[in-house]
C-alpha positions in Angstrom: -98.3 54.6 31.0 -99.3 51.5 29.2 -102.2 51.5 26.8 -104.1 48.2 26.9 -106.3 46.7 24.2 -109.9 47.3 25.1 -111.2 44.2 23.3 -109.8 41.2 21.4 -109.3 41.8 17.7 -106.9 42.5 14.9 -104.8 45.7 14.4 -105.7 47.1 11.0 -103.7 50.3 11.1 -101.0 51.9 13.3 -101.0 55.7 13.0 -97.9 56.5 15.2 -94.3 55.6 15.5 -91.8 55.6 18.4 -90.8 59.1 19.3 -94.1 60.8 18.1 -95.6 63.3 20.5 -99.4 62.9 20.7 -102.2 64.9 22.3 -105.0 63.4 24.3 -107.6 61.9 21.9 -105.2 61.6 18.9 -106.0 58.3 17.1 -103.2 55.7 17.6 -104.7 52.5 16.1 -107.6 51.1 14.2 -108.7 47.8 15.7 -111.1 45.3 14.0 -113.3 43.3 16.4 -116.6 41.5 15.9 -116.6 42.7 12.2 -116.5 46.3 13.2 -113.7 48.9 13.2 -112.8 50.7 16.5 -110.5 53.7 16.7 -108.1 53.6 19.6 -107.2 57.1 21.0 -104.5 58.4 23.2 -105.7 58.5 26.8 -103.5 61.5 27.5 -100.7 63.6 26.0 -97.2 62.2 25.9 -94.4 60.7 23.8 -94.6 57.3 22.2 -91.8 55.3 23.9 -92.6 51.8 22.6 -95.1 50.2 20.3 -95.8 46.5 21.1 -98.1 45.7 18.2 -97.9 45.8 14.4 -100.5 45.9 11.6 -102.3 42.5 11.2 -101.3 41.4 14.8 -104.1 39.7 16.8 -104.5 41.1 20.4 -106.5 39.9 23.4 -108.3 42.3 25.8 -105.8 43.9 28.1 -102.7 43.2 26.0 -100.2 46.0 26.1 -100.4 47.9 22.8 -97.9 50.7 23.5 -96.0 52.6 26.2 -96.7 56.4 26.4 -94.5 58.7 28.5 -96.3 60.9 31.1 -96.3 64.6 30.2 
């Protein structure tokens, strides 16, 4: 499953690393957009397979942020 950026902005913080197992609603990223901070949560439980963004990266809406295995 690919997690897409919900809005254009800047990645402030990455809370996970490849191989981490997360639960639904675990916070994965903090995104800054329109001078506000938005937490980005796991849409479902799974294992982090790939992270495609780093802190301070700029993302556009619908950019792939990470790949999460299906549980």
